[in-house]
mmCIF entry with sequence, helices, sheets and N, C-alpha, C, O atoms, coordinates in Angstrom:
data_MODEL
# 
_entry.id   MODEL 
# 
_entity.id                         1 
_entity.type                       polymer 
_entity.pdbx_number_of_molecules   1 
# 
_entity_poly.entity_id                      1 
_entity_poly.type                           'polypeptide(L)' 
_entity_poly.nstd_linkage                   no 
_entity_poly.nstd_monomer                   no 
_entity_poly.pdbx_seq_one_letter_code       
;(UNK)(UNK)(UNK)(UNK)(UNK)(UNK)(UNK)(UNK)(UNK)(UNK)(UNK)(UNK)(UNK)(UNK)(UNK)(UNK)
(UNK)(UNK)(UNK)(UNK)(UNK)(UNK)(UNK)(UNK)(UNK)(UNK)(UNK)(UNK)(UNK)(UNK)(UNK)(UNK)
(UNK)(UNK)
;
_entity_poly.pdbx_seq_one_letter_code_can   XXXXXXXXXXXXXXXXXXXXXXXXXXXXXXXXXX 
_entity_poly.pdbx_strand_id                 A 
# 
loop_
_entity_poly_seq.entity_id 
_entity_poly_seq.num 
_entity_poly_seq.mon_id 
_entity_poly_seq.hetero 
1 1  UNK n 
1 2  UNK n 
1 3  UNK n 
1 4  UNK n 
1 5  UNK n 
1 6  UNK n 
1 7  UNK n 
1 8  UNK n 
1 9  UNK n 
1 10 UNK n 
1 11 UNK n 
1 12 UNK n 
1 13 UNK n 
1 14 UNK n 
1 15 UNK n 
1 16 UNK n 
1 17 UNK n 
1 18 UNK n 
1 19 UNK n 
1 20 UNK n 
1 21 UNK n 
1 22 UNK n 
1 23 UNK n 
1 24 UNK n 
1 25 UNK n 
1 26 UNK n 
1 27 UNK n 
1 28 UNK n 
1 29 UNK n 
1 30 UNK n 
1 31 UNK n 
1 32 UNK n 
1 33 UNK n 
1 34 UNK n 
# 
_struct_asym.id          A 
_struct_asym.entity_id   1 
# 
loop_
_struct_conf.conf_type_id 
_struct_conf.id 
_struct_conf.pdbx_PDB_helix_id 
_struct_conf.beg_label_comp_id 
_struct_conf.beg_label_asym_id 
_struct_conf.beg_label_seq_id 
_struct_conf.pdbx_beg_PDB_ins_code 
_struct_conf.end_label_comp_id 
_struct_conf.end_label_asym_id 
_struct_conf.end_label_seq_id 
_struct_conf.pdbx_end_PDB_ins_code 
_struct_conf.beg_auth_comp_id 
_struct_conf.beg_auth_asym_id 
_struct_conf.beg_auth_seq_id 
_struct_conf.end_auth_comp_id 
_struct_conf.end_auth_asym_id 
_struct_conf.end_auth_seq_id 
_struct_conf.pdbx_PDB_helix_class 
_struct_conf.details 
_struct_conf.pdbx_PDB_helix_length 
HELX_P HELX_P1 AA1 UNK A 2  ? UNK A 11 ? UNK A 2  UNK A 11 1 ? 10 
HELX_P HELX_P2 AA2 UNK A 27 ? UNK A 32 ? UNK A 27 UNK A 32 1 ? 6  
# 
_struct_conf_type.id          HELX_P 
_struct_conf_type.criteria    ? 
_struct_conf_type.reference   ? 
# 
loop_
_atom_site.group_PDB 
_atom_site.id 
_atom_site.type_symbol 
_atom_site.label_atom_id 
_atom_site.label_alt_id 
_atom_site.label_comp_id 
_atom_site.label_asym_id 
_atom_site.label_entity_id 
_atom_site.label_seq_id 
_atom_site.pdbx_PDB_ins_code 
_atom_site.Cartn_x 
_atom_site.Cartn_y 
_atom_site.Cartn_z 
_atom_site.occupancy 
_atom_site.B_iso_or_equiv 
_atom_site.pdbx_formal_charge 
_atom_site.auth_seq_id 
_atom_site.auth_comp_id 
_atom_site.auth_asym_id 
_atom_site.auth_atom_id 
_atom_site.pdbx_PDB_model_num 
ATOM 1   N N  . UNK A 1 1  ? 21.098 -0.531 -8.096  1.00 0.00 ? 1  UNK A N  1 
ATOM 2   C CA . UNK A 1 1  ? 22.424 -0.122 -7.712  1.00 0.00 ? 1  UNK A CA 1 
ATOM 3   C C  . UNK A 1 1  ? 23.442 -0.432 -8.803  1.00 0.00 ? 1  UNK A C  1 
ATOM 4   O O  . UNK A 1 1  ? 24.451 0.263  -8.920  1.00 0.00 ? 1  UNK A O  1 
ATOM 5   N N  . UNK A 1 2  ? 23.194 -1.447 -9.588  1.00 0.00 ? 2  UNK A N  1 
ATOM 6   C CA . UNK A 1 2  ? 24.158 -1.791 -10.638 1.00 0.00 ? 2  UNK A CA 1 
ATOM 7   C C  . UNK A 1 2  ? 24.294 -0.665 -11.662 1.00 0.00 ? 2  UNK A C  1 
ATOM 8   O O  . UNK A 1 2  ? 25.381 -0.431 -12.190 1.00 0.00 ? 2  UNK A O  1 
ATOM 9   N N  . UNK A 1 3  ? 23.203 0.024  -11.937 1.00 0.00 ? 3  UNK A N  1 
ATOM 10  C CA . UNK A 1 3  ? 23.279 1.141  -12.888 1.00 0.00 ? 3  UNK A CA 1 
ATOM 11  C C  . UNK A 1 3  ? 24.080 2.299  -12.306 1.00 0.00 ? 3  UNK A C  1 
ATOM 12  O O  . UNK A 1 3  ? 24.855 2.940  -13.016 1.00 0.00 ? 3  UNK A O  1 
ATOM 13  N N  . UNK A 1 4  ? 23.898 2.566  -11.025 1.00 0.00 ? 4  UNK A N  1 
ATOM 14  C CA . UNK A 1 4  ? 24.662 3.630  -10.376 1.00 0.00 ? 4  UNK A CA 1 
ATOM 15  C C  . UNK A 1 4  ? 26.140 3.253  -10.344 1.00 0.00 ? 4  UNK A C  1 
ATOM 16  O O  . UNK A 1 4  ? 27.000 4.092  -10.611 1.00 0.00 ? 4  UNK A O  1 
ATOM 17  N N  . UNK A 1 5  ? 26.436 2.010  -10.023 1.00 0.00 ? 5  UNK A N  1 
ATOM 18  C CA . UNK A 1 5  ? 27.825 1.550  -10.013 1.00 0.00 ? 5  UNK A CA 1 
ATOM 19  C C  . UNK A 1 5  ? 28.445 1.672  -11.402 1.00 0.00 ? 5  UNK A C  1 
ATOM 20  O O  . UNK A 1 5  ? 29.601 2.073  -11.533 1.00 0.00 ? 5  UNK A O  1 
ATOM 21  N N  . UNK A 1 6  ? 27.688 1.330  -12.432 1.00 0.00 ? 6  UNK A N  1 
ATOM 22  C CA . UNK A 1 6  ? 28.191 1.435  -13.802 1.00 0.00 ? 6  UNK A CA 1 
ATOM 23  C C  . UNK A 1 6  ? 28.428 2.899  -14.180 1.00 0.00 ? 6  UNK A C  1 
ATOM 24  O O  . UNK A 1 6  ? 29.416 3.224  -14.839 1.00 0.00 ? 6  UNK A O  1 
ATOM 25  N N  . UNK A 1 7  ? 27.519 3.776  -13.761 1.00 0.00 ? 7  UNK A N  1 
ATOM 26  C CA . UNK A 1 7  ? 27.689 5.202  -14.042 1.00 0.00 ? 7  UNK A CA 1 
ATOM 27  C C  . UNK A 1 7  ? 28.919 5.738  -13.334 1.00 0.00 ? 7  UNK A C  1 
ATOM 28  O O  . UNK A 1 7  ? 29.688 6.497  -13.923 1.00 0.00 ? 7  UNK A O  1 
ATOM 29  N N  . UNK A 1 8  ? 29.117 5.357  -12.089 1.00 0.00 ? 8  UNK A N  1 
ATOM 30  C CA . UNK A 1 8  ? 30.287 5.806  -11.334 1.00 0.00 ? 8  UNK A CA 1 
ATOM 31  C C  . UNK A 1 8  ? 31.569 5.337  -12.012 1.00 0.00 ? 8  UNK A C  1 
ATOM 32  O O  . UNK A 1 8  ? 32.527 6.099  -12.147 1.00 0.00 ? 8  UNK A O  1 
ATOM 33  N N  . UNK A 1 9  ? 31.579 4.096  -12.430 1.00 0.00 ? 9  UNK A N  1 
ATOM 34  C CA . UNK A 1 9  ? 32.757 3.550  -13.105 1.00 0.00 ? 9  UNK A CA 1 
ATOM 35  C C  . UNK A 1 9  ? 33.020 4.300  -14.413 1.00 0.00 ? 9  UNK A C  1 
ATOM 36  O O  . UNK A 1 9  ? 34.173 4.540  -14.770 1.00 0.00 ? 9  UNK A O  1 
ATOM 37  N N  . UNK A 1 10 ? 31.965 4.664  -15.118 1.00 0.00 ? 10 UNK A N  1 
ATOM 38  C CA . UNK A 1 10 ? 32.108 5.339  -16.408 1.00 0.00 ? 10 UNK A CA 1 
ATOM 39  C C  . UNK A 1 10 ? 32.624 6.767  -16.275 1.00 0.00 ? 10 UNK A C  1 
ATOM 40  O O  . UNK A 1 10 ? 33.435 7.204  -17.091 1.00 0.00 ? 10 UNK A O  1 
ATOM 41  N N  . UNK A 1 11 ? 32.167 7.504  -15.259 1.00 0.00 ? 11 UNK A N  1 
ATOM 42  C CA . UNK A 1 11 ? 32.543 8.919  -15.146 1.00 0.00 ? 11 UNK A CA 1 
ATOM 43  C C  . UNK A 1 11 ? 33.699 9.166  -14.190 1.00 0.00 ? 11 UNK A C  1 
ATOM 44  O O  . UNK A 1 11 ? 34.312 10.233 -14.232 1.00 0.00 ? 11 UNK A O  1 
ATOM 45  N N  . UNK A 1 12 ? 34.006 8.209  -13.336 1.00 0.00 ? 12 UNK A N  1 
ATOM 46  C CA . UNK A 1 12 ? 35.106 8.384  -12.387 1.00 0.00 ? 12 UNK A CA 1 
ATOM 47  C C  . UNK A 1 12 ? 34.664 9.081  -11.114 1.00 0.00 ? 12 UNK A C  1 
ATOM 48  O O  . UNK A 1 12 ? 33.498 9.438  -10.947 1.00 0.00 ? 12 UNK A O  1 
ATOM 49  N N  . UNK A 1 13 ? 35.626 9.264  -10.221 1.00 0.00 ? 13 UNK A N  1 
ATOM 50  C CA . UNK A 1 13 ? 35.333 9.815  -8.895  1.00 0.00 ? 13 UNK A CA 1 
ATOM 51  C C  . UNK A 1 13 ? 35.306 11.344 -8.849  1.00 0.00 ? 13 UNK A C  1 
ATOM 52  O O  . UNK A 1 13 ? 34.872 11.920 -7.851  1.00 0.00 ? 13 UNK A O  1 
ATOM 53  N N  . UNK A 1 14 ? 35.760 12.004 -9.906  1.00 0.00 ? 14 UNK A N  1 
ATOM 54  C CA . UNK A 1 14 ? 35.830 13.467 -9.898  1.00 0.00 ? 14 UNK A CA 1 
ATOM 55  C C  . UNK A 1 14 ? 34.495 14.125 -10.252 1.00 0.00 ? 14 UNK A C  1 
ATOM 56  O O  . UNK A 1 14 ? 34.335 15.332 -10.073 1.00 0.00 ? 14 UNK A O  1 
ATOM 57  N N  . UNK A 1 15 ? 33.551 13.352 -10.744 1.00 0.00 ? 15 UNK A N  1 
ATOM 58  C CA . UNK A 1 15 ? 32.237 13.867 -11.145 1.00 0.00 ? 15 UNK A CA 1 
ATOM 59  C C  . UNK A 1 15 ? 31.225 13.556 -10.045 1.00 0.00 ? 15 UNK A C  1 
ATOM 60  O O  . UNK A 1 15 ? 31.180 12.439 -9.529  1.00 0.00 ? 15 UNK A O  1 
ATOM 61  N N  . UNK A 1 16 ? 30.412 14.556 -9.691  1.00 0.00 ? 16 UNK A N  1 
ATOM 62  C CA . UNK A 1 16 ? 29.371 14.357 -8.691  1.00 0.00 ? 16 UNK A CA 1 
ATOM 63  C C  . UNK A 1 16 ? 28.185 13.663 -9.353  1.00 0.00 ? 16 UNK A C  1 
ATOM 64  O O  . UNK A 1 16 ? 27.662 14.138 -10.360 1.00 0.00 ? 16 UNK A O  1 
ATOM 65  N N  . UNK A 1 17 ? 27.763 12.534 -8.780  1.00 0.00 ? 17 UNK A N  1 
ATOM 66  C CA . UNK A 1 17 ? 26.565 11.840 -9.257  1.00 0.00 ? 17 UNK A CA 1 
ATOM 67  C C  . UNK A 1 17 ? 25.414 12.146 -8.311  1.00 0.00 ? 17 UNK A C  1 
ATOM 68  O O  . UNK A 1 17 ? 25.559 12.053 -7.092  1.00 0.00 ? 17 UNK A O  1 
ATOM 69  N N  . UNK A 1 18 ? 24.278 12.508 -8.877  1.00 0.00 ? 18 UNK A N  1 
ATOM 70  C CA . UNK A 1 18 ? 23.077 12.735 -8.087  1.00 0.00 ? 18 UNK A CA 1 
ATOM 71  C C  . UNK A 1 18 ? 21.990 11.843 -8.653  1.00 0.00 ? 18 UNK A C  1 
ATOM 72  O O  . UNK A 1 18 ? 21.768 11.830 -9.864  1.00 0.00 ? 18 UNK A O  1 
ATOM 73  N N  . UNK A 1 19 ? 21.305 11.094 -7.793  1.00 0.00 ? 19 UNK A N  1 
ATOM 74  C CA . UNK A 1 19 ? 20.289 10.149 -8.239  1.00 0.00 ? 19 UNK A CA 1 
ATOM 75  C C  . UNK A 1 19 ? 18.981 10.445 -7.523  1.00 0.00 ? 19 UNK A C  1 
ATOM 76  O O  . UNK A 1 19 ? 18.937 10.532 -6.295  1.00 0.00 ? 19 UNK A O  1 
ATOM 77  N N  . UNK A 1 20 ? 17.928 10.597 -8.294  1.00 0.00 ? 20 UNK A N  1 
ATOM 78  C CA . UNK A 1 20 ? 16.583 10.765 -7.745  1.00 0.00 ? 20 UNK A CA 1 
ATOM 79  C C  . UNK A 1 20 ? 15.830 9.467  -8.023  1.00 0.00 ? 20 UNK A C  1 
ATOM 80  O O  . UNK A 1 20 ? 15.169 9.332  -9.053  1.00 0.00 ? 20 UNK A O  1 
ATOM 81  N N  . UNK A 1 21 ? 15.933 8.531  -7.112  1.00 0.00 ? 21 UNK A N  1 
ATOM 82  C CA . UNK A 1 21 ? 15.371 7.193  -7.318  1.00 0.00 ? 21 UNK A CA 1 
ATOM 83  C C  . UNK A 1 21 ? 13.852 7.211  -7.469  1.00 0.00 ? 21 UNK A C  1 
ATOM 84  O O  . UNK A 1 21 ? 13.283 6.319  -8.099  1.00 0.00 ? 21 UNK A O  1 
ATOM 85  N N  . UNK A 1 22 ? 13.195 8.213  -6.901  1.00 0.00 ? 22 UNK A N  1 
ATOM 86  C CA . UNK A 1 22 ? 11.734 8.294  -6.997  1.00 0.00 ? 22 UNK A CA 1 
ATOM 87  C C  . UNK A 1 22 ? 11.271 9.123  -8.182  1.00 0.00 ? 22 UNK A C  1 
ATOM 88  O O  . UNK A 1 22 ? 10.074 9.199  -8.455  1.00 0.00 ? 22 UNK A O  1 
ATOM 89  N N  . UNK A 1 23 ? 12.206 9.745  -8.887  1.00 0.00 ? 23 UNK A N  1 
ATOM 90  C CA . UNK A 1 23 ? 11.884 10.621 -10.032 1.00 0.00 ? 23 UNK A CA 1 
ATOM 91  C C  . UNK A 1 23 ? 10.898 11.709 -9.626  1.00 0.00 ? 23 UNK A C  1 
ATOM 92  O O  . UNK A 1 23 ? 10.008 12.068 -10.397 1.00 0.00 ? 23 UNK A O  1 
ATOM 93  N N  . UNK A 1 24 ? 11.058 12.228 -8.423  1.00 0.00 ? 24 UNK A N  1 
ATOM 94  C CA . UNK A 1 24 ? 10.110 13.207 -7.899  1.00 0.00 ? 24 UNK A CA 1 
ATOM 95  C C  . UNK A 1 24 ? 10.519 14.649 -8.185  1.00 0.00 ? 24 UNK A C  1 
ATOM 96  O O  . UNK A 1 24 ? 9.689  15.553 -8.090  1.00 0.00 ? 24 UNK A O  1 
ATOM 97  N N  . UNK A 1 25 ? 11.779 14.877 -8.531  1.00 0.00 ? 25 UNK A N  1 
ATOM 98  C CA . UNK A 1 25 ? 12.272 16.239 -8.680  1.00 0.00 ? 25 UNK A CA 1 
ATOM 99  C C  . UNK A 1 25 ? 12.625 16.547 -10.127 1.00 0.00 ? 25 UNK A C  1 
ATOM 100 O O  . UNK A 1 25 ? 13.113 15.687 -10.859 1.00 0.00 ? 25 UNK A O  1 
ATOM 101 N N  . UNK A 1 26 ? 12.367 17.802 -10.530 1.00 0.00 ? 26 UNK A N  1 
ATOM 102 C CA . UNK A 1 26 ? 12.872 18.226 -11.830 1.00 0.00 ? 26 UNK A CA 1 
ATOM 103 C C  . UNK A 1 26 ? 14.308 18.716 -11.640 1.00 0.00 ? 26 UNK A C  1 
ATOM 104 O O  . UNK A 1 26 ? 14.781 18.810 -10.507 1.00 0.00 ? 26 UNK A O  1 
ATOM 105 N N  . UNK A 1 27 ? 14.993 19.024 -12.713 1.00 0.00 ? 27 UNK A N  1 
ATOM 106 C CA . UNK A 1 27 ? 16.405 19.388 -12.630 1.00 0.00 ? 27 UNK A CA 1 
ATOM 107 C C  . UNK A 1 27 ? 16.631 20.602 -11.743 1.00 0.00 ? 27 UNK A C  1 
ATOM 108 O O  . UNK A 1 27 ? 17.515 20.578 -10.886 1.00 0.00 ? 27 UNK A O  1 
ATOM 109 N N  . UNK A 1 28 ? 15.854 21.661 -11.928 1.00 0.00 ? 28 UNK A N  1 
ATOM 110 C CA . UNK A 1 28 ? 16.053 22.880 -11.140 1.00 0.00 ? 28 UNK A CA 1 
ATOM 111 C C  . UNK A 1 28 ? 15.882 22.629 -9.648  1.00 0.00 ? 28 UNK A C  1 
ATOM 112 O O  . UNK A 1 28 ? 16.676 23.122 -8.847  1.00 0.00 ? 28 UNK A O  1 
ATOM 113 N N  . UNK A 1 29 ? 14.864 21.874 -9.266  1.00 0.00 ? 29 UNK A N  1 
ATOM 114 C CA . UNK A 1 29 ? 14.624 21.573 -7.856  1.00 0.00 ? 29 UNK A CA 1 
ATOM 115 C C  . UNK A 1 29 ? 15.744 20.714 -7.292  1.00 0.00 ? 29 UNK A C  1 
ATOM 116 O O  . UNK A 1 29 ? 16.202 20.957 -6.176  1.00 0.00 ? 29 UNK A O  1 
ATOM 117 N N  . UNK A 1 30 ? 16.192 19.715 -8.043  1.00 0.00 ? 30 UNK A N  1 
ATOM 118 C CA . UNK A 1 30 ? 17.252 18.853 -7.528  1.00 0.00 ? 30 UNK A CA 1 
ATOM 119 C C  . UNK A 1 30 ? 18.555 19.619 -7.357  1.00 0.00 ? 30 UNK A C  1 
ATOM 120 O O  . UNK A 1 30 ? 19.321 19.335 -6.436  1.00 0.00 ? 30 UNK A O  1 
ATOM 121 N N  . UNK A 1 31 ? 18.818 20.584 -8.229  1.00 0.00 ? 31 UNK A N  1 
ATOM 122 C CA . UNK A 1 31 ? 20.054 21.358 -8.102  1.00 0.00 ? 31 UNK A CA 1 
ATOM 123 C C  . UNK A 1 31 ? 20.044 22.248 -6.862  1.00 0.00 ? 31 UNK A C  1 
ATOM 124 O O  . UNK A 1 31 ? 21.109 22.654 -6.396  1.00 0.00 ? 31 UNK A O  1 
ATOM 125 N N  . UNK A 1 32 ? 18.867 22.563 -6.317  1.00 0.00 ? 32 UNK A N  1 
ATOM 126 C CA . UNK A 1 32 ? 18.796 23.336 -5.076  1.00 0.00 ? 32 UNK A CA 1 
ATOM 127 C C  . UNK A 1 32 ? 19.436 22.574 -3.918  1.00 0.00 ? 32 UNK A C  1 
ATOM 128 O O  . UNK A 1 32 ? 19.928 23.187 -2.970  1.00 0.00 ? 32 UNK A O  1 
ATOM 129 N N  . UNK A 1 33 ? 19.434 21.241 -3.986  1.00 0.00 ? 33 UNK A N  1 
ATOM 130 C CA . UNK A 1 33 ? 20.008 20.431 -2.923  1.00 0.00 ? 33 UNK A CA 1 
ATOM 131 C C  . UNK A 1 33 ? 21.512 20.268 -3.066  1.00 0.00 ? 33 UNK A C  1 
ATOM 132 O O  . UNK A 1 33 ? 22.173 19.792 -2.143  1.00 0.00 ? 33 UNK A O  1 
ATOM 133 N N  . UNK A 1 34 ? 22.061 20.657 -4.212  1.00 0.00 ? 34 UNK A N  1 
ATOM 134 C CA . UNK A 1 34 ? 23.483 20.522 -4.469  1.00 0.00 ? 34 UNK A CA 1 
ATOM 135 C C  . UNK A 1 34 ? 24.165 21.716 -3.944  1.00 0.00 ? 34 UNK A C  1 
ATOM 136 O O  . UNK A 1 34 ? 25.387 21.826 -4.048  1.00 0.00 ? 34 UNK A O  1 
# 
C-alpha cells in the first residue's frame, strides 16, 4: 500500500490509478474494466 500511496501523492487526485496486484492482466484487458 505504501507504493500506491506514494504514486497517488506523486500524480495527484486528478489522475486515475489502476492497480493489478496479482499482475494477471495485460494493458488491453485491464483497460476493458475502465
